[in-house]
C-alpha positions in Angstrom: -0.1 -0.1 0.2 1.3 3.6 -0.6 1.8 6.0 2.4 -1.4 7.8 1.3 -3.7 4.6 1.2 -2.3 3.7 4.5 -3.2 7.3 6.1 -6.8 6.4 4.3 -6.9 3.1 6.3 -6.3 4.1 9.4 -8.9 7.3 8.8 -11.2 4.2 8.5 -10.2 3.1 11.6 -10.4 5.9 13.6 -13.4 5.4 15.2 -12.6 2.0 16.4 -9.2 3.0 17.9 -10.9 5.9 20.0 -13.6 3.3 21.0 -10.4 0.7 22.3 -8.5 4.0 23.2 -11.5 4.8 25.8 -11.9 1.0 27.2 -7.9 1.1 28.1 -7.9 4.1 29.8 -11.1 3.2 31.8 -9.0 0.5 33.3 -6.8 2.3 35.8 -3.8 0.8 36.6 -1.5 3.1 39.1 2.2 1.6 39.9 1.8 -1.1 42.4 -1.2 -2.1 42.2 -1.1 -5.8 41.1 -4.9 -6.3 40.7 -5.0 -3.5 38.3 -1.8 -4.2 36.6 -3.4 -7.5 35.9 -7.0 -6.5 34.5 -5.1 -4.5 31.6 -3.0 -6.9 31.1 -5.9 -9.3 30.5 -7.4 -6.6 28.0 -4.1 -6.5 26.4 -3.7 -9.8 25.6 -7.3 -10.0 24.6 -7.3 -7.1 22.1 -3.9 -8.6 20.6 -5.1 -11.7 20.0 -7.9 -9.8 18.4 -6.1 -8.0 16.0 -5.8 -11.5 13.9 -2.1 -11.4 13.4 0.4 -14.3 14.2 1.5 -13.7 17.7 2.0 -15.2 21.2 1.5 -13.2 24.3 4.4 -13.9 27.4 3.0 -12.3 30.8 5.2 -12.2 33.5 4.0 -11.8 36.9 5.9 -9.8 39.4 5.3 -8.3 42.6 3.5 -4.9 41.5 1.5 -6.8 38.4 2.0 -8.0 35.2 5.0 -7.4 32.5 3.4 -8.3 29.1 5.9 -9.6 25.6 3.7 -10.2 22.2 6.0 -11.6 19.5 4.3 -10.9 16.2 5.3 -12.0 12.6 8.1 -14.6 13.9 11.5 -14.7 11.7 14.9 -15.5 12.4 16.6 -11.6 12.0 16.7 -9.6 14.7 13.4 -7.7 15.6 12.0 -4.6 15.8 11.7 -4.1 19.8 8.5 -2.0 20.4 8.2 -0.1 24.0 5.8 1.1 26.1 4.3 0.6 29.8 0.9 -0.2 31.5 1.2 1.5 34.8 -0.2 5.3 35.5 0.4 7.7 38.1 -3.0 8.5 39.5 -4.7 6.3 42.5 -8.0 4.2 41.4 -10.9 6.9 41.3 -9.3 9.9 40.0 -11.4 9.5 36.5 -14.1 11.2 38.6 -12.1 14.1 38.6 -10.8 13.9 34.9 -13.1 11.6 32.8 -12.8 10.1 29.8 -14.5 12.1 27.1 -13.6 14.3 23.9 -14.0 17.8 23.5 -13.4 19.2 20.4 -10.2 17.7 19.3 -9.0 16.9 22.9 -9.8 13.5 24.1 -9.2 13.4 27.9 -8.3 10.9 30.3 -6.3 9.6 33.1 -2.9 8.1 31.2 -4.3 8.2 27.8 -1.0 10.6 26.7 1.6 8.6 29.2 0.5 5.8 27.4 -2.3 3.9 27.2 -2.8 5.4 23.5 0.4 4.2 22.9 -0.4 1.0 23.3 -3.5 1.0 21.6 -1.4 2.4 18.3 1.1 -0.8 18.7 -2.0 -3.1 18.6 -3.2 -1.5 15.5 0.1 -2.0 13.7 -0.4 -5.6 14.1 -4.2 -5.4 13.1 -2.8 -3.7 9.6 -0.5 -6.2 8.9 -2.7 -9.0 9.2 -5.3 -7.4 7.6 -3.7 -6.2 4.6 -1.5 -9.3 4.7 1.5 -7.3 4.1 4.6 -8.2 6.1 6.8 -5.5 8.4 10.4 -5.5 7.5 11.4 -7.7 11.1 9.8 -9.8 13.5 7.8 -7.3 15.9 8.1 -7.8 19.8 6.3 -5.3 21.8 7.3 -5.2 25.4 5.1 -3.3 28.2 6.6 -3.0 31.8 3.9 -2.1 34.7 6.5 -0.4 36.6 8.1 2.4 34.3 6.9 5.0 36.3 8.3 4.1 39.7 11.7 3.4 38.2 11.5 -0.3 36.1 13.2 -1.9 39.3 11.4 -5.1 38.0 11.4 -4.1 34.5 14.6 -3.2 33.6 15.9 -7.0 33.3 13.2 -7.5 30.9 13.5 -4.3 28.5 17.7 -5.3 28.4 16.7 -9.1 27.3 14.4 -7.7 24.6 17.0 -5.1 23.5 19.8 -7.7 23.2 17.9 -9.0 20.1 16.7 -5.9 18.6 17.8 -4.3 15.7 16.1 -0.8 16.7 13.6 0.2 19.3 10.8 2.4 18.8 9.2 3.5 21.8 5.6 4.8 22.4 5.7 7.4 25.4 4.2 10.8 24.9 5.5 13.2 22.0 7.1 16.3 22.8 4.2 18.5 21.0 4.1 16.2 18.3 7.9 15.6 18.1 9.5 12.5 18.4 12.3 12.4 21.0 16.0 12.0 19.7 17.7 12.5 23.2 16.7 11.9 26.8 18.8 12.7 30.0 19.5 9.6 32.2 18.5 9.9 36.1 19.4 9.6 39.3 17.4 9.6 42.7 19.4 9.8 46.0 18.5 10.0 49.7 20.9 12.2 51.9 20.2 12.0 55.6 21.4 13.5 58.8 21.9 12.2 62.4 22.1 14.6 65.1 21.7 14.8 68.4 18.7 15.6 70.4 18.1 18.2 73.1 15.2 20.4 74.5 15.3 23.6 72.0 14.8 26.2 75.1 16.7 24.4 78.4 20.1 23.3 76.7 20.1 23.5 72.9 23.8 23.5 73.1 23.8 19.9 73.8 22.4 19.1 70.5 23.4 18.8 67.2 20.6 20.0 64.8 20.3 17.4 61.5 18.0 20.1 60.2 20.5 22.9 60.2 23.1 20.2 58.8 21.1 19.7 55.8 20.6 23.1 55.0 24.7 23.6 54.8 24.7 20.5 52.6 22.2 22.0 50.0 24.5 24.5 48.5 27.4 21.8 47.9 24.8 19.4 46.8 23.3 22.0 43.6 27.1 22.8 43.1 27.5 19.6 41.9 25.3 20.3 38.7 26.9 21.3 35.7 23.8 22.8 33.4 26.3 23.9 30.5 26.7 20.5 29.5 23.0 19.4 30.9 24.0 18.0 34.4 21.1 19.2 36.9 21.5 18.3 40.6 18.3 19.4 43.1 17.3 18.6 46.2 13.7 18.3 45.6 12.2 16.9 49.3 13.4 17.7 52.6 11.8 16.8 56.5 12.9 16.3 59.7 12.7 16.7 63.6 9.7 15.6 65.6 8.3 18.4 67.9 9.0 22.5 68.2 10.7 21.9 71.0 13.4 19.5 70.4 16.8 20.0 68.6 16.0 17.5 65.5 18.3 14.4 65.6 17.2 13.4 62.1 16.3 14.9 58.6 16.8 13.7 55.2 16.4 15.3 51.9 15.7 13.7 48.2 18.1 14.6 45.7 17.4 14.4 42.1 20.0 14.2 39.2 19.7 14.3 35.2 22.4 14.0 33.0 22.9 14.3 29.2 26.2 12.3 28.8 27.3 8.7 30.3 30.8 10.4 31.4 29.0 12.2 34.4 28.0 9.2 36.0 30.9 8.7 38.1 31.9 12.4 38.7 28.1 12.9 40.4 28.2 9.8 42.1 31.5 10.6 43.6 30.9 13.9 44.7 27.5 13.4 46.6 29.4 10.3 48.4 32.0 12.9 49.2 29.9 15.4 51.2 31.1 16.0 54.8 29.4 17.4 57.8 30.2 20.6 59.2 29.2 19.8 62.7 31.6 16.9 63.8 28.2 15.6 66.0 26.4 15.1 63.2 26.6 11.9 60.3 25.8 11.6 57.0 24.3 8.7 55.2 23.6 8.9 51.4 21.6 6.3 49.7 20.2 5.6 46.4 21.8 6.3 42.8 21.6 6.2 38.8 18.6 4.9 38.0 18.7 5.3 34.0 21.6 5.6 31.7 20.8 8.8 28.9 19.6 8.5 25.6 22.5 10.2 23.7 21.3 11.4 20.4 23.9 9.4 18.4 24.4 9.0 14.6 22.4 5.9 14.5 19.2 7.4 16.1 20.0 10.8 13.9 19.9 8.3 11.0 16.6 6.6 12.5 14.8 10.0 13.1 15.8 10.8 9.4 14.1 7.8 8.2 10.9 8.8 9.9 10.9 12.3 8.5 11.2 11.4 5.2 8.4 8.9 5.5 6.1 11.4 7.2 6.7 13.7 4.4 5.6 11.4 1.9 2.5 11.4 3.0 2.4 15.8 4.4 3.1 14.8 7.8 5.9 17.3 9.1 7.9 15.4 12.0 9.9 17.3 14.4 12.5 16.2 17.3 13.2 17.2 21.0 15.7 16.4 23.5 13.8 15.9 27.2 15.0 16.0 30.9 12.6 13.0 31.6 13.9 9.2 31.4 12.1 6.2 29.6 12.8 2.6 29.3 14.1 3.5 25.9 17.1 4.8 28.2 18.1 1.1 28.8 17.4 0.3 25.1 20.0 3.0 24.1 22.6 2.3 26.8 23.2 -1.3 24.9 24.1 0.4 21.7 20.7 -0.1 19.7 19.0 3.3 17.8 16.1 4.2 19.6 13.5 6.7 18.2 11.3 7.9 21.5 8.1 10.1 21.8 6.2 7.8 19.1 3.0 8.3 21.1 -0.1 10.6 19.6 0.2 14.3 19.9 -1.3 15.5 23.2 -0.4 17.4 26.4 -0.9 17.2 30.4 1.2 14.1 31.4 0.3 13.3 34.9 -2.3 16.0 35.4 -6.0 15.9 35.5 -5.5 18.1 31.8 -4.2 14.6 30.0 -5.5 14.7 26.4 -4.5 13.3 22.9 -5.2 15.2 20.1 -7.6 13.1 17.9 -6.7 14.5 14.4 -3.8 13.3 14.9 -4.4 9.4 15.5 -4.3 8.2 12.0 -1.0 10.4 10.8 0.5 8.9 14.2 -0.1 5.1 13.1 0.5 5.6 9.4 3.8 6.9 10.4 4.8 3.8 13.1 3.0 1.3 10.8 5.4 2.5 7.6 8.3 2.8 10.0 7.8 -1.2 10.7 7.8 -1.5 6.9 10.5 -0.4 5.8 
């Protein structure tokens, strides 16, 4: 089929795609809710089998839910990995505040942009190949983890397993104003704890060692680790401590958010944070945590994949831009293994993680056409 015929096919499918998106969005599955994770996995398995594509579905149960692995159009060559996640960020019941609905060209719903509509998009590509009897350029593997929003602590292993046999990876995370993502920062989270000495704040405060005051002095040193000129940011994001108003605080802790564009920054950041020394010798510091995701760097291979996608879009009048962003995704793990990654292939929209989350209805057929043609070449 020509690009315009493919677009016509998906334009004809738009009503059915909207219905499918509405169904999956209405199955709320916040991270760490195993029962709801299984419920959305049930829906995805049924929907995958209903596409008519030659496929198998593997479901991997973990503490917080289920990871899904869908293998379609098997072959001996390396596969194209389609990557996403089933977990969302809002607690069950939030859809009462942001009900699934269409207003004009905006399709609202909790998790619709990040990234339930992307899951439907993946399944629609399988249906296209089954219905038209065309073949994708390579076997297709769809991997959907259930804990991406909280760090992929169990999902990382499965992502890296599939990446090892991938020729390229398409990530269906939200797009940046319709632009795909050719770069993502690596991420890290640390917790710094201060252990001081309690004392009565009125009678003998001098006998205490104030843990909160020590952390306050450390914040300046923590922020100094940043190198914004090369894309490294380091920020204290939460702080808590103390017990009551008339006691010198014995304990305090803060969380530190780290973002970096280059892998060679990891060792420096970690070393500098671990070298922090208390200014009050009576206070001890304890640092936990570390780097969670490597960066998705804009390599020559990533640029080549983007250019291919851009040219495909131009073939049916769809202008595709690119962006580099600070947030990480499971695609970062794939990129660290040397596999070309194109991220942000989800339907255009806005408001991820908010009550204004939505996708743009008029982008559905265009995005489906783009990813289908990408899989065809």
